[in-house]
TIPATOR-959985 format. One line per 8 residues: number of its first residue (from 1); their letters; for each residue x, z, y of N, C-alpha, C, O, CB. Coordinates in pm, whole numbers. Each point is the difference from the previous one (the first is absolute). Glycine has a CB too. Layout:
REM TIPATOR-959985
NUM = A = X:Z:Y:X:Z:Y:X:Z:Y:X:Z:Y:X:Z:Y | ...
END
This chain:
REM TIPATOR-959985
1 = MQKIKLDT = 4733:-4221:-1405:-83:111:46:55:133:-49:43:14:-114:-240:-164:115 | 194:246:90:57:131:-30:-111:95:-44:-105:7:62:291:-45:104 | -160:110:-274:-96:101:-49:13:130:78:111:44:30:-103:-148:-257 | -119:163:258:3:122:72:-14:113:-101:-93:0:-82:-4:-110:291 | 189:205:-204:-5:108:-90:-62:121:70:43:40:109:158:-130:-231 | -305:148:58:-70:112:56:56:129:-52:12:19:-121:-214:-157:143 | 236:229:71:54:131:-41:-118:99:-6:-56:39:103:287:-87:4 | -268:87:-231:-113:91:-19:44:144:-18:-85:85:-29:-39:-271:-72
9 = SKIRKWLP = 246:217:117:45:137:-21:-61:97:102:-37:112:-34:251:-203:-62 | -225:47:219:-64:90:100:-148:23:-26:-53:110:18:219:-191:150 | -231:-26:-210:-141:10:-30:-22:98:-116:-86:87:7:50:-325:75 | 116:222:-190:-11:87:-115:34:147:35:-52:93:-62:110:-291:-85 | 27:217:245:33:137:43:-116:64:71:-24:119:-20:262:-183:40 | -312:-9:63:-107:57:79:-138:-11:-68:-97:59:48:232:-116:154 | -142:-16:-309:-130:-23:-68:-71:130:-46:-120:13:21:213:-233:-97 | -22:315:16:-70:124:-40:-59:78:120:-110:55:-9:267:-41:-187
17 = LILCVLSF = -83:-10:306:-49:68:118:-123:-73:56:-99:64:37:332:19:13 | -225:-214:-43:-115:-81:50:-121:21:-87:-110:21:52:266:-193:40 | -139:167:-221:-114:25:-93:-56:141:14:-121:20:-7:220:-184:-152 | -11:261:180:-45:139:16:-83:16:127:-105:65:-2:309:14:-121 | -158:-137:234:-72:8:126:-134:-73:-13:-102:53:44:320:-40:86 | -222:-130:-189:-124:-73:-15:-97:76:-91:-120:1:28:244:-215:7 | -77:276:-140:-86:79:-90:-55:121:75:-119:29:-9:254:-104:-193 | -52:143:275:-44:117:76:-104:-40:104:-103:66:15:327:41:-51
25 = SSCVLWIE = -196:-217:107:-95:-48:104:-135:-36:-60:-104:33:58:295:-122:76 | -191:24:-249:-127:-40:-57:-75:122:-51:-123:4:2:219:-228:-65 | -21:324:17:-64:127:-45:-64:71:118:-113:46:-10:282:-24:-176 | -99:-12:297:-56:63:122:-121:-75:50:-101:61:37:327:21:25 | -218:-217:-61:-114:-78:46:-119:19:-94:-115:-2:46:272:-165:58 | -134:184:-231:-112:21:-94:-63:135:24:-123:12:2:233:-158:-173 | -27:248:190:-55:135:23:-67:13:134:-109:57:10:285:34:-156 | -114:-142:249:-50:17:136:-73:-124:53:-4:-23:120:190:182:-81
33 = APAHLEQL = -240:-236:-130:-68:-123:43:-112:32:98:-82:87:-29:137:-197:-191 | -60:43:335:-102:30:97:-139:-45:-49:-15:-97:-74:189:74:256 | -273:97:-139:-140:-33:-33:-49:-113:90:68:-39:95:-111:277:-171 | -74:-288:45:-62:-96:93:-147:40:15:-58:64:-88:219:-255:23 | -217:152:174:-137:28:36:-85:-123:-35:29:-112:41:45:272:145 | -177:-138:-261:-85:-110:-43:-146:31:38:-53:107:-29:213:-161:-164 | -224:-43:258:-139:17:35:-85:-29:-122:16:-104:-65:29:43:305 | -135:154:-269:-89:-14:-117:-137:-51:49:-31:-1:119:153:189:-245
41 = EDDQYVGK = -200:-230:30:-136:-40:29:-75:122:55:16:112:-47:-12:-290:-135 | -85:153:284:-78:108:63:-81:77:-105:-56:-60:-92:43:-74:305 | 8:265:-197:-82:80:-88:-121:49:75:-29:-49:109:229:116:-242 | -273:29:78:-124:44:62:22:81:127:-97:27:71:-3:-27:-296 | 222:39:256:23:79:119:42:-81:121:-9:50:112:69:132:-261 | -16:-302:131:40:-86:115:-127:-26:84:-104:-38:-53:296:-75:-81 | -179:135:264:-110:-12:94:-69:132:31:-84:7:90:53:-236:-175 | 66:333:11:-58:132:22:66:64:120:108:-43:41:-159:69:-287
49 = TLLIYPSA = -11:78:303:57:71:114:41:142:-40:-63:65:-83:-78:-204:239 | 248:185:-94:53:134:-22:1:74:135:38:-55:104:106:-25:-302 | -187:202:192:15:90:116:108:101:-37:-20:86:-86:-226:-113:160 | 361:16:-10:114:83:-36:22:105:111:23:-32:116:84:-160:-248 | -116:317:90:24:115:89:153:23:9:72:-28:-96:-299:137:34 | 277:-59:176:144:30:11:46:100:-103:117:-3:-40:-131:-45:282 | -72:138:-287:38:98:-98:23:-58:-138:55:69:-87:-182:94:218 | 88:-287:-154:17:-63:-134:147:-45:-21:46:-7:-113:-290:-71:119
57 = GRFKLEEH = 313:49:101:138:-50:-10:30:-91:118:-68:2:102:61:15:-353 | 112:-97:233:42:-88:106:68:-124:-57:36:-2:-117:-12:199:270 | -6:-300:-71:73:-117:-40:147:15:33:39:45:107:-244:-184:-74 | 285:100:-133:146:15:10:65:-135:-29:-47:-75:-86:36:320:16 | 118:-277:141:70:-127:-22:51:-7:-142:52:99:-53:14:-108:294 | -80:-104:-304:51:-24:-136:151:-9:9:53:-81:76:-265:-41:-150 | 281:204:-4:145:6:9:71:-86:-103:109:-52:27:-135:278:62 | -34:-242:-207:71:-82:-101:-34:-146:19:-100:-36:62:96:227:-225
65 = WYFGKRMG = 90:-276:107:-14:-144:18:-67:-60:-120:19:47:-113:182:-53:257 | -280:-97:-123:-60:-82:-106:-21:-140:53:-8:-20:121:-105:220:-224 | 104:-298:10:-26:-135:44:-142:-5:59:-95:52:-58:254:-147:-117 | -170:31:291:-130:-10:67:-17:107:109:-102:3:70:6:-97:-282 | 197:183:225:-13:105:102:11:-61:140:79:-92:24:18:262:-184 | -177:-117:249:4:-39:139:43:118:87:-19:116:-37:-160:-288:-6 | 235:141:157:45:103:88:-121:86:44:-102:-54:45:298:-93:32 | -184:276:-89:-109:88:42:-100:35:-109:-94:76:26:123:-173:195
73 = DSWFTTQR = -11:44:-341:-92:36:-109:-1:152:-14:105:64:-1:-62:-284:-121 | -159:275:111:-21:144:-8:-96:36:-109:-90:-77:-31:137:96:269 | -29:96:-296:-89:49:-108:-49:139:40:63:72:77:61:-206:-258 | -239:168:127:-68:122:31:59:108:-87:6:-16:-122:-216:-105:190 | 252:231:-10:52:114:-73:-94:118:22:-54:17:109:294:-101:-86 | -258:164:-126:-86:115:14:73:122:54:-54:111:-1:-80:-201:-183 | 258:69:231:72:110:67:-78:24:130:-3:-83:90:237:23:-193 | -294:173:108:-84:30:114:81:37:124:80:93:-1:-254:-18:-158
81 = PRPDPNTP = 149:-150:265:65:39:128:-77:119:57:-107:38:-49:186:-278:96 | -23:298:56:-72:104:69:-112:-66:79:26:-59:105:180:209:-91 | -327:-141:-61:-105:-75:68:-34:60:137:-9:121:19:-82:-186:-242 | 74:-28:314:-48:37:134:-152:5:-11:-60:-100:-38:260:-8:163 | -263:220:-93:-145:12:-16:-77:-100:85:-117:-27:-27:151:267:-23 | 30:-296:152:-66:-96:88:8:-143:-50:-66:-88:55:117:239:130 | 29:-177:-288:18:-134:-49:-118:-38:-91:-23:66:-102:275:-40:118 | -326:-129:18:-114:-38:-81:45:-78:-125:110:-57:-3:-253:52:210
89 = PQLYRIMG = 55:3:-311:33:-83:-117:-4:-148:40:-64:-38:99:-31:215:-257 | 163:-258:81:9:-143:30:-66:-79:-109:11:33:-118:200:2:245 | -279:-143:-86:-76:-86:-94:87:-120:-33:51:-68:89:-278:143:6 | 243:-103:-228:77:-112:-50:-85:-85:-92:-97:48:-58:306:86:78 | -173:-258:-34:-67:-91:-96:106:-47:-100:112:-34:39:-288:-44:136 | 141:76:-302:88:-47:-107:-2:-153:5:-105:-63:-9:60:271:-139 | 164:-267:164:11:-144:16:53:-75:-122:-24:-119:-14:59:165:251 | 38:24:-327:54:-67:-114:49:97:-104:16:120:25:44:-308:121
97 = YYKEIYHG = -37:136:-264:39:82:-119:136:-52:-44:15:-119:-28:-260:160:-48 | 344:47:70:137:-40:-31:54:87:-113:-52:108:-28:89:-183:268 | 68:26:-304:69:76:-101:148:-20:18:48:-113:17:-240:92:-176 | 266:131:155:145:-8:5:50:-13:-145:-16:92:-80:28:47:297 | 46:-252:-249:43:-32:-135:148:36:-12:83:-52:74:-256:-135:-96 | 205:277:-73:136:41:-19:70:-83:-102:-63:-54:-91:0:279:156 | 197:-237:-51:80:-82:-90:116:90:-49:23:110:52:-87:-333:70 | 135:172:-220:121:65:-47:-27:135:-63:-101:20:-67:225:-139:244
105 = GARLFVDS = -32:211:-153:-4:133:-59:-124:80:44:-46:87:-74:294:-92:67 | -299:-23:124:-117:77:49:-120:-23:-92:-87:87:-8:171:-105:248 | -92:-95:-308:-112:-26:-89:4:91:-122:-103:19:-66:100:-255:145 | 119:292:-111:9:95:-112:-74:130:31:-58:63:-88:279:-163:23 | -216:138:191:-63:128:40:-138:-14:52:-80:93:-12:300:-12:61 | -252:-196:12:-132:-22:57:-56:-128:-68:53:-110:16:11:223:211 | -172:-93:-303:-57:-115:-74:-44:-113:92:39:-115:-18:-115:274:-157 | -5:-123:272:-44:-101:93:23:49:141:18:120:20:-188:-205:-182
113 = GLTKYLIE = 171:-3:259:27:36:136:-115:75:67:-111:12:-53:259:-210:64 | -117:247:107:-95:75:78:-99:-94:64:38:-100:61:132:278:-20 | -300:-147:-55:-103:-83:66:-27:58:136:-7:121:17:-99:-186:-238 | 90:-24:320:-15:42:139:-107:-87:64:-21:-116:-37:262:193:50 | -306:-18:82:-97:-76:81:56:-21:138:49:94:62:-241:-1:-191 | 184:-216:177:41:-32:136:-120:32:89:-109:-53:-19:273:-131:-56 | -141:273:171:-109:39:92:40:-27:145:118:-9:34:-194:184:-198 | -24:-187:246:26:-16:144:-110:74:76:-114:12:-45:229:-238:10
121 = PVDGKTGR = -76:276:154:-101:73:79:-114:-93:40:20:-118:29:157:273:56 | -299:-97:-84:-119:-77:35:3:-29:151:-45:-106:44:-89:212:-236 | 186:-12:272:-9:-18:147:106:-93:57:-3:-28:120:-92:256:-108 | 189:-277:-90:101:-92:55:107:-28:-101:10:63:-106:-55:23:334 | 126:-183:-190:112:-40:-86:116:96:16:15:67:103:-86:-308:-86 | 151:248:-118:124:77:4:115:-96:-20:-18:-106:-60:-95:315:-29 | 230:-176:139:115:-86:-14:72:10:-132:109:-56:-16:-88:75:254 | -79:52:-332:66:13:-129:-103:4:-110:-119:19:26:310:104:79
129 = RLFFFSLP = -146:-142:-229:-89:8:-114:-11:143:-49:103:66:-18:-44:-300:-45 | -176:284:42:-29:136:-48:-49:-5:-137:-101:-65:-26:51:142:250 | 119:-7:-318:-39:4:-139:-53:136:-36:59:101:37:110:-273:-89 | -280:177:-22:-66:122:-36:-22:3:-149:-56:-94:-55:-52:106:279 | 150:94:-291:-22:10:-145:-61:134:-37:3:37:-118:189:-192:79 | -245:228:132:-59:129:-27:-154:-5:-8:-67:100:26:265:2:88 | -251:-217:-150:-148:-15:-5:-64:99:-98:-109:48:31:135:-292:25 | 31:277:-169:-63:97:-90:-17:142:64:-82:79:-47:182:-211:-145
137 = RCEEQTNL = -25:161:294:-10:132:65:-111:2:108:-30:105:57:279:-69:-102 | -306:-150:72:-106:-8:102:-137:14:-64:-20:-27:-118:165:-121:259 | -239:193:-58:-138:22:-44:-81:-124:30:-4:-45:114:23:294:-76 | -84:-304:-139:-89:-115:20:-125:43:71:-56:105:-31:146:-215:-173 | -135:31:299:-119:31:83:-107:-106:-26:31:-115:-33:113:226:212 | -269:-72:-162:-107:-94:-18:-81:-24:127:-40:-113:25:31:184:-261 | -17:31:317:-84:-18:118:73:44:126:-59:69:83:-145:-35:-225 | 328:-70:160:74:46:118:38:-123:84:52:-99:-51:38:304:-73
145 = TDPDTGIK = -117:-196:251:41:-104:94:75:60:116:-20:116:34:-176:-254:-98 | 282:59:124:77:44:115:-91:-4:122:-56:-105:30:275:20:-130 | -235:198:171:-93:1:111:38:-89:116:-86:-49:73:33:275:-141 | 187:-247:86:45:-84:113:-18:-150:-25:-37:-75:90:202:252:-36 | -138:-220:-176:-1:-145:-30:-119:-43:-82:-34:-118:-3:278:122:13 | -307:90:-78:-112:-33:-90:44:-58:-134:-83:-50:-77:-53:11:278 | 267:46:-229:56:-55:-125:-23:101:-111:20:120:19:156:-253:106 | -218:82:-241:-19:85:-118:132:50:-50:94:-78:-17:-300:-47:-44
153 = IDFVCK = 217:255:35:123:61:-52:-16:15:-150:-96:62:-46:143:62:264 | 48:-181:-296:-9:5:-149:80:116:-57:-36:53:-105:5:-301:100 | 138:290:71:82:109:-53:49:86:116:34:-49:107:37:-92:-305 | -68:273:171:54:93:98:118:72:-64:-11:57:-108:-215:-28:223 | 339:-33:-43:125:62:-51:34:117:92:31:-19:117:55:-201:-214 | -91:343:39:32:118:80:123:68:-49:41:101:56:-278:-73:-7
END
């Protein structure tokens, strides 16, 4: 039987470069680790209704990536568009409570992730998920109902 002799000189030559690239890659992955979206147990706001005026802001497509992202995911931004005075406010219902959990280096700067409410229009389905996290800016209502549908309005966002 013939012994096979292994030439390790090429491996030893490239080993420092390979280790450097792997170390750099793991460092970048640790710093830029993508977040993930986690559904939390419903809180006291799930099931409530929101009346959102166009002057309060608009929904914008989510640009950054996270685990659990779906095509068309949008979040509410308070960047006010030029409101059309003829555009009526829209009624939404809070459907779920979510939290964006950060990993890696982002956890150094942000202790916990951003909490968001999944909302959908009362008058029909939308082809995308709408996330709303500006609930503290809305005014809680006690005796307000929508005249068209008769649905009780819990929060008004102007």
